[in-house]
N, C-alpha and C positions, 0 to 999 in steps of 0.2 A: 309515423309508427316506428318504435325502437326495435332494432334487431337484437339478437342474442349477443352479438359482438359489442354493440353499443352499451348494453346493460352490463356486460362483463367489464368493459373499460371504465364505465362510471363507478362500478363497485370497487375496482382497483384504485381509482383516484380517491374515493372515500376512505378506503383502508389506509392509503398512504397519508392522507390528511390526519387521520386518527393517530397513526403511528408517529407522525411528526409532532403532534401535540404531546403525546406521551414521552417521546424522546427528549423534547425540550424541557419538560418538567423533570425527568430523571437526570438530565444533564445538569440542571441547576442544583438538584439535591445531592448528586454524587460528587460533583467537582470540588466542593469545599472540603469534604473529608479526604478525597484523593490528593488534593493539594497539600493538606497537612501531613499525610503519610509520606508523600514525596519529599517534603522538606525535612521531616524527621529521619527518613532513611538516609538522606545525604549527610546529615549530621552524624548519624550512627556509623556510617561507613568510615568516617575519619577517626572513630574512637574504638572500634572493635579490634580484637586481635586478628592478625592476618588470615588465619584459617577460617574465620567466620565471615570474611568479606564476600565469598560466593553466595552466602545466604542473603546478605543485604542486597547484592546485585540481582538476585532472583526476585526480591520484593520490588526493586526498581523496575525490573523487566515487566512484572505483572501490572504495576501501576501504569506504565507506558502503554501496555496492551489495552487496559481499560479505557485510557484516554483516546486511543485510536478507534476503539469500538464506538465510543460516544460520538466522536467526530464523524465517523463513517455513517452511522445510523442517521444523524441529523442531516447530513448532506444527501443521503439516499432518499430520505422522505421529502426533502424540499426540492430536489432536482439540482443539477449541476449547471452553473452559469459561469462562463469564463470572462474575466476582466483582463484584456490583453494589454501588454506593455513590453517594449523591447528590453532585453537583457542579454548578458553573455552566458554561455554554457558554464563557464567557470563559477559564476554566481550561483547557478542552479546546483552544480556539483557540491559547492560548499554547504548549501542548505540540505542536500541529501545526506552528506556526510554527518551533519549535525543530527538529523532525524534518526539515522541508523545507529549513531554512537550510543544511544540509550538502550539499544537492544543487545543483550548479552548472549554469548554463545561459547561453546567449549572447544570447537574444532579450530585448526589452523586454516584460515580461509584467505585466499589471495583475491583481491579485488582489482579488476582491470577496467578502467574507464577511458573514454576518448580523451586523447591529449590535445587534439585540435580545439581551439577556442573559436566559437562561432556565435552569431547573433540569432536569437529566437524571439519572435513576436507572439507572446502567449501569456497565460496566467501562471506566474512562477510558483505560487503556493500550491495550485492544483497539480502542476507537473511534479513538484516535490512529493506530493502525496502519491501520485501515480508511480513514480520510480521507486519510492520508498516501499510501497506495497510489494512490488516485484522483487526487490532486493531482500526484504524480510522473508517473503515466501521462499526465496532461493536459500537463505540461511537455514530456514527450518528444514528444507529438503536435504541439505548437506548434513545437518545435525542427525538426521535419521539414517544417513548412509553409513555403511560399515567402515569406510575409510576415515582416517584421522585428519586428512587434509582435503580441502575443497577449493573450487574455483568458481568465481562469479565474474562473468565477462560481459560488459556492455559496450557494443560497437555502434558506430554511426556512419551513415552515408546520407547523401541528399540528392534529389533530382529537382526538376523545375518546379514541382508543386509541393513536395513534402520533405520534412526532416524525417529520416527513417532510422530507428534504433532497433537493434536486436539484443536481447538479453538471454544469456546462456548460463546454466549452472550445472555442476557435476553431481548434484544430489540424486536422491531416489526418483524413480520415474513417476509420472503423473497418473493417478488412478481416476476412474470415472470421468473421462474427458468430456463426456456429454453434459456434465453438470458444471463445467468450469465457469460459465458466465451466467449461472442461475442464482438469484438472490437467496441467501440463507441455506444453500446446499453446498457446504464446504467439503473439499476433498482432503482437508487436513484435520488432524485430531484437535488442534488448538484454534482452528479457524472459525470465523463467524459467518462466512459465506458472502461477505460484502466487498472484500478487497478487490478482486478481479472485476466484479460487476461495476464498482465505482471507477476503476481504472479505465475500463472500456467507455463509460459515460464521460469521463474527463477527456479522453482522446476524441470522442465524437463531438464534444462541446468545442473542440478545436478543429473541427472539420476533418478529423483523422479516424484512425481505427486501431484495434488491438486484435491480434489473432495468434493462435498457437501454430507454429511452423512445424509441419510434419517432416522430420528429417532424422538422420542418425543422431544428431545432437539435439537435446531438448532445449528449445528456445522459443521465445515469443517475439513477434514483430510489432513495433509500436510506430504508428505514423502520425505526425503532427503537421497540419497544413501550414504552409509558410505565410 
């Protein structure tokens, strides 16, 4: 005999499967025109007068956001599976820098990352997505702040079991903390409600966790099992 919990879980899986099929179809249909827009905007940026460059950069920013939404929706519907391999933190940092470089912003932001180089046994592409999600969220929070300068600080320590990262930003405070890790319930005006949910799933796929640290400084703690 099925309980109400079993029926709810079965319905959730059916909904995710349906969403996955829709996401795969939309991804195929959307990525071709998005690729064309991305290519043309790169060409346009080289030809426009300097005062129009911010307009082209906003187009590129919007294209990158659409691509992130597609990727996040596909991954959320299929589930996160980590393919682990050893690599250096410096390699991951280079990937994060590349991912974030496509995201435009108007404030003067200082980025502080760990200088120590260490080995991680994990899925580098997934961790790139995890950290990029947090950094882009931090940029958005700083953009909404009244100050013209901001700080994003990623720090690192380790213990016997975990790589432990904390990420802090000087942007606006988080609202609706109870909805932080609920799918499709974004606390941001431009959010899709999947970034933090996926980030937590990625950490959990590595035997770790993500949590908001309640302190004077607004920061998240990210644990990745060694």
